[in-house]
C-alpha positions as CSV (number, residue, x, y, z in Angstrom):
1,M,77.0,125.6,25.3
2,L,75.3,122.5,26.2
3,K,71.7,122.5,24.1
4,K,69.5,121.9,27.2
5,E,67.9,118.2,27.0
6,K,64.1,117.9,26.3
7,L,62.8,115.0,28.3
8,F,59.5,114.8,26.5
9,S,56.6,116.7,24.7
10,D,53.6,116.9,24.5
11,T,52.6,118.6,21.6
12,W,50.1,115.6,20.3
13,I,48.1,116.0,23.9
14,L,47.8,119.3,23.0
15,I,46.5,118.8,19.4
16,I,44.3,116.1,20.7
17,G,42.6,117.6,24.1
18,I,43.0,120.8,23.1
19,P,39.5,120.8,20.7
20,L,38.4,117.6,23.0
21,V,38.0,119.3,25.9
22,G,36.2,122.7,24.5
23,I,34.0,120.5,22.5
24,I,32.6,118.8,25.6
25,F,32.9,121.5,28.1
26,P,29.5,122.8,26.6
27,F,28.2,119.8,26.7
28,F,28.5,120.0,30.6
29,F,26.1,123.4,30.9
30,G,23.4,121.6,28.9
31,L,24.2,123.2,25.8
32,R,23.5,120.7,22.4
33,W,24.7,120.9,19.3
34,G,22.9,123.7,16.5
35,D,22.3,126.1,20.3
36,D,22.8,129.3,19.4
37,R,25.6,129.7,22.5
38,F,27.3,126.3,21.8
39,F,30.3,127.4,19.3
40,S,31.3,130.7,21.5
41,W,30.7,128.5,25.2
42,M,33.3,125.7,23.0
43,V,35.9,128.8,21.8
44,I,36.1,130.0,25.4
45,S,36.5,126.7,26.5
46,M,38.9,126.1,24.4
47,L,41.2,129.2,25.5
48,T,40.4,129.0,29.1
49,T,42.4,125.6,28.6
50,V,44.9,126.4,25.7
51,V,46.2,129.2,27.7
52,P,47.0,128.0,31.7
53,W,48.2,124.7,29.7
54,I,50.6,126.0,27.9
55,A,51.6,128.3,30.8
56,T,51.7,125.4,33.0
57,R,54.4,123.4,30.9
58,F,56.7,126.4,30.2
59,T,56.0,127.1,34.2
60,I,56.6,123.6,35.5
61,S,59.9,123.4,32.9
62,F,61.2,126.4,34.3
63,I,61.3,124.8,37.9
64,W,62.6,121.4,36.7
65,E,65.4,123.5,35.5
66,K,65.9,126.0,38.0
67,F,63.9,124.3,41.2
68,P,65.4,120.2,40.5
69,W,63.0,117.9,42.8
70,E,66.7,116.1,43.6
71,T,68.5,118.4,44.9
72,D,65.1,120.9,46.1
73,P,62.7,120.2,46.6
74,I,61.3,121.8,49.0
75,L,61.8,125.1,46.3
76,H,60.4,123.1,43.8
77,I,56.6,122.7,45.8
78,I,56.8,126.3,46.7
79,V,58.2,128.1,43.5
80,G,54.9,125.6,41.7
81,I,52.4,126.5,44.6
82,A,53.2,130.3,43.9
83,L,53.5,130.8,40.1
84,L,50.7,128.3,39.3
85,S,48.6,129.8,41.7
86,V,49.3,133.3,39.4
87,F,48.2,130.9,36.7
88,G,45.2,130.2,38.1
89,M,43.7,133.3,38.7
90,L,44.8,134.5,35.1
91,A,42.5,132.2,34.0
92,V,39.6,132.6,35.6
93,G,40.2,136.3,35.0
94,L,40.5,135.9,31.0
95,F,37.1,133.6,31.5
96,Y,35.6,136.8,32.7
97,L,36.6,138.5,30.0
98,L,35.4,135.8,26.9
99,N,32.3,136.2,28.9
100,I,32.2,139.5,28.7
101,V,33.1,139.9,24.7
102,F,30.7,137.0,23.9
103,F,28.4,137.3,26.2
104,D,26.7,140.2,28.1
105,V,27.5,139.8,32.2
106,G,25.4,140.9,34.5
107,P,25.9,141.7,37.7
108,D,25.6,138.2,39.4
109,Y,28.5,136.7,37.2
110,W,30.5,136.3,40.2
111,H,27.8,134.3,42.2
112,V,26.8,132.5,39.2
113,M,29.7,131.7,37.9
114,R,30.7,131.0,41.3
115,P,31.4,127.1,40.3
116,I,32.9,127.5,36.9
117,R,35.7,129.5,38.5
118,I,36.4,127.0,41.3
119,G,36.6,124.5,38.3
120,I,39.1,126.4,36.7
121,L,41.6,126.4,39.6
122,L,41.0,123.0,39.7
123,A,41.7,122.4,36.1
124,T,44.8,124.3,36.5
125,G,45.8,121.6,39.0
126,I,45.6,118.9,37.7
127,I,46.7,120.5,34.4
128,T,49.5,121.1,36.7
129,L,49.4,116.8,38.4
130,V,49.7,115.5,34.7
131,H,52.9,117.5,33.7
132,E,54.1,116.5,37.3
133,T,53.6,113.3,37.1
134,I,54.9,113.3,33.1
135,H,58.0,114.9,34.0
136,L,58.5,112.3,37.0
137,F,57.9,109.4,35.0
138,F,59.8,110.4,31.6
139,K,63.2,111.5,34.6
140,W,62.7,107.9,36.6
141,K,63.2,106.4,32.8
142,K,65.8,108.6,31.8
143,E,67.5,107.2,34.9
144,L,67.0,103.9,34.4
145,T,68.6,104.4,30.8
146,R,71.2,106.3,32.7
147,A,71.9,103.5,35.3
148,A,72.0,100.6,32.3
149,D,74.0,102.5,30.3
150,L,76.9,103.2,33.0
151,E,76.6,99.4,33.9
152,K,77.2,98.8,30.0
153,E,80.1,101.4,30.4
154,N,81.9,100.2,33.2
155,M,82.0,97.0,32.2
156,R,83.3,97.8,28.8
157,S,85.7,99.6,30.3
158,K,86.9,96.4,33.3
159,F,86.6,94.3,29.8
160,E,88.8,96.9,27.7
161,A,91.8,97.0,30.6
162,L,91.9,93.2,31.1
163,K,91.9,92.4,27.8
164,N,94.8,94.9,27.1
165,H,96.8,93.5,30.0
166,V,96.4,89.7,28.6
167,N,97.2,90.7,25.3
168,P,100.3,88.8,23.5
169,H,101.8,92.2,23.2
170,F,101.3,93.2,27.4
171,L,102.3,89.5,27.9
172,F,105.7,89.3,25.6
173,N,106.9,92.6,27.1
174,S,106.3,91.0,30.4
175,L,107.8,88.2,29.5
176,G,110.5,88.8,28.2
177,T,111.6,91.2,30.7
178,L,111.5,89.2,33.3
179,T,113.1,86.2,31.3
180,S,116.0,89.1,31.2
181,L,115.6,90.1,35.0
182,I,116.1,85.8,35.8
183,R,119.2,85.9,34.0
184,T,120.7,88.8,35.7
185,D,118.7,89.9,38.6
186,P,116.9,86.6,40.3
187,Q,115.9,88.6,43.6
188,K,114.3,91.3,41.4
189,A,112.8,88.7,38.8
190,E,111.2,87.4,42.6
191,K,109.9,90.5,42.9
192,Y,108.8,91.3,39.3
193,V,106.5,87.9,39.9
194,S,105.0,89.7,42.0
195,E,104.1,93.0,41.1
196,F,102.9,91.3,37.9
197,S,100.7,88.5,39.5
198,G,99.2,92.1,42.1
199,I,98.2,94.1,38.8
200,Y,95.8,90.8,37.6
201,R,94.4,90.0,41.6
202,Y,93.5,93.9,41.4
203,F,91.5,93.9,38.2
204,L,89.5,91.0,39.8
205,E,89.0,92.7,43.7
206,V,87.8,95.7,41.2
207,N,85.7,93.9,38.7
208,N,83.0,94.3,40.6
209,N,82.8,97.8,42.1
210,D,81.6,100.9,41.0
211,L,83.9,102.5,43.0
212,V,87.3,102.4,44.5
213,T,89.6,104.9,47.1
214,V,92.1,106.4,45.8
215,E,94.2,104.9,48.1
216,E,93.6,101.3,46.4
217,E,94.5,103.5,43.1
218,L,98.0,104.8,44.4
219,K,98.6,100.6,45.7
220,F,97.8,98.7,42.6
221,I,99.6,102.1,40.3
222,D,102.6,101.1,42.6
223,S,102.5,97.5,40.9
224,Y,102.1,99.0,37.6
225,L,104.7,101.5,38.0
226,F,107.5,98.7,39.2
227,L,106.6,96.8,35.5
228,Q,107.2,99.7,34.2
229,K,110.2,101.2,35.0
230,I,111.9,98.0,35.3
231,R,111.0,97.7,31.7
232,F,112.2,101.8,30.7
233,G,114.6,101.9,33.1
234,D,116.0,106.0,33.2
235,G,113.7,106.9,30.2
236,F,110.4,106.4,32.8
237,N,109.7,108.6,36.6
238,C,106.6,109.3,37.7
239,K,106.6,111.5,41.1
240,K,103.0,111.3,43.4
241,Q,102.2,113.2,46.4
242,V,98.3,113.3,47.0
243,S,97.1,114.4,50.1
244,E,95.1,112.0,52.7
245,R,92.0,113.3,52.5
246,A,92.4,113.3,48.7
247,R,93.7,109.1,49.5
248,K,90.7,108.6,51.6
249,A,88.1,110.2,48.2
250,Y,87.0,107.7,45.5
251,M,87.2,107.7,42.2
252,L,86.0,105.0,39.5
253,P,88.1,102.2,39.1
254,L,91.4,101.7,37.3
255,T,91.9,105.6,36.3
256,L,95.3,105.6,37.1
257,E,96.4,102.7,35.5
258,L,95.2,104.2,32.4
259,L,96.0,107.7,32.2
260,V,99.8,106.0,33.1
261,E,99.5,103.5,30.4
262,N,97.8,106.5,27.4
263,A,101.4,108.8,28.4
264,L,103.7,105.3,27.7
265,K,101.9,104.5,24.5
266,H,101.4,108.6,23.5
267,N,105.2,109.9,24.6
268,T,108.3,108.7,23.2
269,I,110.2,107.8,26.1
270,L,114.1,108.0,25.9
271,V,117.5,108.7,28.2
272,S,118.0,112.0,27.3
273,S,114.3,113.4,27.9
274,P,112.8,111.4,30.5
275,L,108.9,110.9,30.6
276,T,107.9,111.8,34.1
277,I,104.4,112.0,35.5
278,E,103.6,113.3,38.2
279,I,100.4,112.8,40.4
280,M,98.8,114.7,43.0
281,D,95.3,116.7,44.0
282,D,94.6,119.7,44.5
283,T,92.2,122.3,46.1
284,D,89.8,121.9,44.3
285,N,89.0,117.5,45.0
286,R,91.0,116.8,41.8
287,L,93.8,114.5,41.4
288,V,95.5,115.9,38.5
289,I,98.2,113.8,36.4
290,R,100.3,115.6,34.8
291,N,102.6,114.8,31.9
292,T,106.0,115.3,29.9
293,Y,104.3,116.2,26.6
294,Q,106.2,115.3,24.1
295,P,103.6,113.2,22.0
296,R,105.2,110.4,19.1
297,P,103.6,110.4,15.4
298,P,99.8,111.2,15.4
299,A,99.5,108.4,13.2
300,E,100.3,105.7,16.5
301,T,98.3,107.7,19.0
302,P,94.4,107.3,18.6
303,H,93.2,108.5,22.3
304,S,89.9,105.5,22.9
305,G,90.9,104.5,25.9
306,L,90.9,108.6,27.2
307,L,87.9,109.0,25.6
308,N,86.5,105.8,26.8
309,L,87.1,107.4,30.6
310,E,85.9,110.7,30.6
311,Q,82.4,108.9,29.0
312,R,82.4,106.9,32.5
313,Y,83.1,110.3,34.2
314,Q,80.5,112.5,32.6
315,S,78.2,109.2,32.8
316,Y,78.3,107.7,36.4
317,L,78.7,111.6,37.7
318,G,77.7,114.0,35.5
319,K,80.8,116.1,35.3
320,S,83.9,115.6,32.5
321,I,87.2,114.9,33.0
322,L,89.4,118.6,32.1
323,T,92.4,117.9,29.6
324,K,95.0,120.3,28.1
325,I,98.5,121.0,27.3
326,E,100.0,123.6,30.0
327,D,103.7,124.7,30.2
328,G,104.6,121.6,28.3
329,K,102.8,119.2,30.5
330,F,99.7,116.6,29.0
331,V,97.1,117.4,32.2
332,V,94.2,115.6,33.2
333,E,91.8,116.5,35.9
334,I,90.2,113.5,38.2
335,P,87.0,114.7,40.0
336,L,87.2,112.1,43.0
337,I,83.6,111.4,44.8
338,E,83.2,112.2,48.7
339,S,81.6,109.3,50.0
340,E,80.9,106.3,48.2
341,P,77.3,106.1,47.4
């Protein structure tokens, strides 16, 4: 179970604010230091303040958890008013009981103390407003931090993807394959150059995009798959079966490239035991990528790319990708986005 994230702590407000209220409140009723009733009124004011404060604190936290403002604003307001009205009445009742304990309550109590009852209800409302404001402020601050982290993570991910394809190994393998094709099949070599340049063109096009359509990713991955098929021959196959509905959905750019690259990097590829990758969608609005599970030795296969992808989706969507090994295949499920924000 995930640990609940606490936005802020009002411990210091309780430690400083409650005694301060207890000292100040009696002065509003004309009492001074040394008066016989000053201490009793101070205790009453502190208790009458701390109970609704704590009750309000837990109530607001409960409402924000069960009825988030961004998804259920109407229920958030209705439930908040209902619960906090109850707490306000309980605070009035507590004030009455404390007066019975400390003082003699006459028959005209409810008439004489009417301004105080109104003050208690107003104080409960103010306390509620304070907590709501604090929650909104820290929520806003958290979203700003999250947006900044997401932007940073996306830029880092795009840089890593681009760096992986301009590194000497990728260029050496690609140019080596191209050299061989020029000698043996000039026509295929021409197509190889076209697809090779298409990969870098896509990097430049999506450099400033947070999202791309699944259709765009599939077209891009065709170029990448063409290069890999030339390199690995019959040791590598890829099957795609993606519905029109899923093709119109959105995903983070370079997702498919990273997953295909991950499969090629971390599995043995032999003509006698080919690596097969399947790309399809399911009924839960997810893109599913499966590959035959034939891992290389663990020492050669760090999974930093997959971890990076998981962090990107968690940061952007609040949803994590799902990875599992099932029926001899390594499976990755990617949540799709119905429409671009």
